[in-house]
N, C-alpha and C positions, 0 to 999 in steps of 0.2 A: 504494500500500500504506500502510495506517495504521501509526502507531507500534506499536499493539498487535500487528499481524501480524509486525513485526520481532521483537517480544518472543517470540512463539510460535516463530519460526524459531530463535532463539538457544536457547530453552529446550530444544528437541528435541535439540540437540547437547550442551548442558551436562549434561542429565539422563542421557545415555548414558555419561557419563564419571565421574559422581560415585558415591559409595558410599552415599549416603542420599537418600531422596526429597526433592525441593525444594519441599515444600508451603510456601506463603507466601513464595516467592522474591520479593525486592524489589530494584528497581534504584535506584541512587542518582540524584540529580538530573542529574548529568553524563551518565549513560547514557541517561536519558529524553530529554534534549536531543539527544543523538546520534541516537537512533532517530527523533525528530521531524524533525531536519534531513535525515536520510537519506531519509525519505519525501517530502521536498520537492525532492530533486535530480531534474533532468530526464532523466537517463540513467544506466545503470550506469557509464559512464566518469566522469561527474560524481561519482557516489557513491564510486568508487574514489579519485579525486583528493581529495575531501573527507576521506576517512578517512586518507589519507597525510599531509595537512596537520595533521589533528587529533591524530594518534597521539602525538607527543612531549609533548603537554599532558595526556594521560590518565593515570589511575592504572593500576597493573599489572593489576588486575582488568578495567578497561575496555579496556585494550590487548588483552587476550585476546578480549573481545567484538568489538573492532574488527578483529582478525585474522580472525575468522570471517566478518564481514561483507565484508571485503576479498576473501576467498576466494570467497564467493558472487558478488561482482561480477566477479571474474576469470573464473569459469566462464561467466557470462552474456556475457562479451566474447570467448569462444572461446579463452581462454588456459588450456587445461585442465591441462597439466602445472604451469604456474605457480600455479594455484589449489591444487593438491595440495601443492606445496612451501611455499606461503604459510601453510598451516594443515595440517601433516602429522598429521592426526587418526588416532590408533590406539586401538582398543578395548583394554581391559585383557586380558592373556593369560588364557585359561581356566585356572582353578586345577587343578593336577594333570593337565594334558592330556598324553596319550601320543599322539604323532603316528603316523599310519599309515605302514607301511613298504611298499616297492615289491614285496616278495615276496607279500604277502597282499592287497594292494589294487591297483587299476588306475584310471587317470584316464579319464573318459568325458566327452563333450560335455554340458555342463550342460543344454542344451535338451532333448536326448533323455532324460536321466535324469528331469528334472522333468516332462516331458510324460507319461512312463510312470507316475510316482508320482501325478500329478494325475488320472489316468483315472477313479478311483472316489471322488474327493473332491468336495465341494460348495463348498469355499472354498480358494483358494490365495492366500497372502500372500508378497510378496517385498519386501525392504527395499532401501534405497539409502543412500548417503552423499551428503548434499545438495549439497556443493560438488565432488563427484567424479563427473562425468557419465559416466565409464566404467561406473558401476554402473547406468546407465539402458539400456545397450545390450542386456543380457540380457532385461530387461522388454520392450523393443521387439520383440526377435526371438522372444520366447515368445508374443506375442499371437496370431499366426495358428494356432499349434499348439493353444493353449487354446480358441480360438473353435471350431476343428474338433472339439474334445472336448465342446462344448456349453456352455461358459462364455459367459454373455451379459451380465454386468454387470462394469464396471471402476470401482472406487472409487479416487479419486485424492486424496491428502492435500492437494496444492497447489491443487486446484480450488476456486473459489468459486461464487457464484450467477451463472450466465451462461445465461439462458433461450434465447438464440439460437444456442448453440454447436452443437447437433446439426444444425440446418439449414445453418449456415454451414460447418461441417466443419473448422474450425481455431481455435486459441485466440488471443485478443487480450491486450493488456497488462492489460485490466480483468477477465480471466477468472479470476484467482486470485492467488496469491502471486507474488513475483518469480521463484521457481523455474521457473514456466511460460514465462519469457522465455528460458530456455536452450534452444538448438535441439533437442537430443535429446529433451527433455521435450515440446516442440512436436510432434515426430514421433510420440511415443507417443500423443498425443491424436489426431492426424490418422489414424494407422493404426487405432486403436481404433474411431473413427467409420466409417472405410472398411469395416471388418470387420463393423459392425453391433452393437458393444457399446453398451449403455446406460451413459453416464458418470454417476457419482455423487460429489458432494462430501460429505465426511464429517467434516472437522475441527471441533473444538468451540472456537469463537472466544471463548466466554464464560469459559473456564477458562484464562486467559492464564498465570497464575503458579502453578497447582496441578497438579502432574504427574498425581496420581491422578485428579483430577476430569477432566482432559483425556482420559486414557485411557478412563475410563468413558463420557464423553460421545461419544467417537468410536465406541465399540461400540454405544451406544444409537442413534446416527444411522444406522449400518449396518443395525441391526435394523429400524428404522422405514422407512428409505428403500429397502431391498431386500427383506428376507424377509417383513416384514409385508404389503407390497404384492404380492409374488410368492413364495409359499411354495416353489415349485419352482426358484427362482433358483439359478444357479451363479455364484459371485462371485470375481473377481480383485481383490486389494487391493494398491495401490502405496503403500508407507509408508516412513517414515524410521527407521533405526536399530532401537531395541528395541521399537517398537510391535508388531512381529510375534512377540514372545516369548509363550510359552504358560504361563509360570510367573514368579513373582517372582524378581528377581535383578539384572538390569542396570539397572533403574530403582529400586534401593534397595528400599524397602518398598511401592512403588506397584505395583498390579496392571496389567500391560500390556494394551493394547487387545485383542490376540488372545486372551488369557486371559479377559477379560470377554466377548468375543463368543462364545467357545466355550460359556460357561455360559448366555448368553442364548438361544442357538439350539439347543444340544444337538449341534452339529456340531463335529467335530475338524478345524481348519484344517491344510492342508499349509503349513508355515511354512519359508521359505527365507531364509537369512542370507547377505548379501554384504559385511557391514561388517567381519567379523573378519579376513579374509585378503585384503588389498589391498597393492599396491605403493605405499607412501607415502614411503619413504626409500631412499637409496642405501646399499649396503655394510653392511647390518645382518645379523647372524646370528640372526634371530628366527624364530618359527614360520612366518611367511609365506614367507620366503626359503628355509627348509629344505624346505618342501612344494613350492615352485615348482621347486627343484633336483631333487627326487626324482621329480616328475611334470610334466615340462616340457610346456607346451601354449601354443598361440597363441590359444586361445579360452577363455572361462570353462569350468571343468571341475568335476565332482563326482567324488569318490573312491568306488569301489564295491568292496565285499568280494568277493574272488574266489570264496569258497566259497558264500556265501548270496545274492549279488547285491544286498545291502542297501546303500543310499547312506549315506555317512558324515556324521555331525553331530559337531562339536566339543563341543556342549553339548546333548545330546538331550532333556534336560528342558525346554529353552527353545525349540529349533527343530529341525525334522526333517532339514534338509539344509544343509550348509556348501558354499558356492561359493568356489572359489579363482580369483581373477581372474588373467589373464595379466600378466606384467610389462609396465609401461608407461613406466618411467623408466630410462634408460640413457645411457651416454656418446654413443650415436648420436643422442640428442635434440639434440645440439649440432653435428651435421654429418652427413656421409655415413659410409661404412664406416670410413674412416681419419680420426682426429682429429689435426689438425696441431699442431705444437709450440706456436705462438702460442695456439691455442685452449686447450690444456692449461694453459698459463701463466695464462690468464684465470681458469680454474676450478681453483684450486690444491688444494682439499680436498674431493674428491668423495665421501669417506666420511662427511662430517659433514653431516647433513641440514639443520640450521639454517644452517650456513655456506653450504651449497649454495644454499639458498633466497635468502640475501642476494646471493650472487654472480649468481644467475640474474636477479634483478631489476635489478641494475646493468646488465646487458646483456639487457634484457627480450625483445627479438625475436630473440635468437640461437637459441632453442630451436625445433627442428622440431616440427610438430604430431604428435600420437600416431597410430600406425597404425590403432588401432581406429576412427578416424573414417571409414575406408573402409566400415565395416559389411559386412565379408566380401566386398568387391568390388562391392557394390550402388551405392556412390556413387563419383563420378569426381573426381579433383583438378582444380581450376581455378586457375591462377596469378593472384595479385593482388600489387600493390606500392604503395608510397607515392606514386607519381605520381597515383593517384586522389585523394589528399588535397589536391592543389593547393597544396603548400607549407605546409600547416597540420598540425603535429604537437603533441600526439597527435591521432589521428583513428581512426575506426572504419569498417570496410568490412563491409557485410552483403549477403546475397542473400535476396530475397523471391520466393516463387512469383508468377509474373506475374499470376495471377488472384486474388491475395489482397490484403487491405488493408495499408497501411503500418503499421497498428497490430498486425498479426499477429506472432506469434513468428517470427523469421527462420529460414530453412532452414540457414544457417550464418553465422558472424560472426567477425571478428578485429579486435583493437585494435592499432594501430601506435603505439609509444612512441619509436621511433628513426627518423630520416630514412634514406632509401635502404635500406629494408628490403623484404623480399618474403616471401610465404608461399603457401599453397594453401588455398582453400576446398574443402570436400568436399560434392558435390551429386548428387542423383539426376538421371538424364537428364530434360531438360525445359527450359522457358524461365523466366528469372528477371529481376527488376529488381535490378541491382547498384548500390548506393549507397555513398557515403562521407559521413560526417558528423562534426561536432565534439562536444565535451562538452555543449554546449547543444542538441544535436539539429539544428543548422543544416546543411542539405545542402551538400556541397562539390562533388559530381559525381554523375552517374547514367548508367546505360546499360542496355540490354536485352541479355542474353546467352542463348545456348542451349548446353546440355550434350548432346552426342551420345550415342546409345545404345550406341556401341561405340568 
């Protein structure tokens, strides 16, 4: 990934949080050097280690950028809860929002609600939070339903120019941005190709520091690469944050990609937001936790009006449907059902998200991996531990489909930062190459494993 691609990655996060458009956004020389050095690191583990060493020497603004980049690296290393805690990104509360009550609204499986709403649409857009791979699960699980409805194109923000992708059937390190190296994103690509979607890259790499130009460029790319070539196309768009918005607002004065595309095509996209209601901190009495308590669910859900059957949107002028993600952070992440006294002693302030993040990283591998990695029971747990590392810590253990290249996005991955640690990889039934490697990518051990079907 070039330094420019890192700048695009960061810009997408920052723009979603600011109150004004970031036209002319400039990075100081220290940030440019950081981006360049990150692009030269041989692995996500090396990127994470580099950022940790650099952090004390950065300005406050660049520490914020480094925290984002650290979270991206942690997600690529399979440390999903740690990634969320490292950068507990929260969208601003929707002004004047009145939360639905349980008397007039009911929670329904997001897949069912979205599939029903998409039946008569030509464009469906669903966003994600780039360092929170939990937001990719719904996109992955929606693909078969949308394909059955006749959707035949999938546009992926993270995808680059990879002419051999369709024939190969899986993404490589060179297929796009670093996001594609996260296992769930790899599964989105594999599933889409298996189902017969035409994959379309659409990001505008020329508009690195101009939010409005990037949004307009993305929309033009989608028009040219999909609807100009195939006027009858039905399109699914996987995007980040506020790219899916249909009105000005979350990107300051910039016109979002979805708004631009609607005007270019004359089609009204079905826009789905996952960024507003996510579990990113413990012990908060915020809108997300109030909704999760009123409408408990173990799967992503959409609230539906009991009288009209209309799905709820927290900001209907921006997007059509709000998805509420199931809780993913809890005390149980640090052990089984009962938390022992010594464990509680290690994590003293579980109500403070920032303090919690610091404490979690002191004991990096103490956290259990989140339950959503099972993908509704389709993937099986496979135990791994640091014996695979041959005494070298930190190290990374990953699993590759046995018939795919070593350069492919892994099926699952996990980084060990403590000796005598263990965890589980989550894998579909099948055969895999299991590897352990260090920060320079040097292989420490390997084996072929098989995950049974039951």
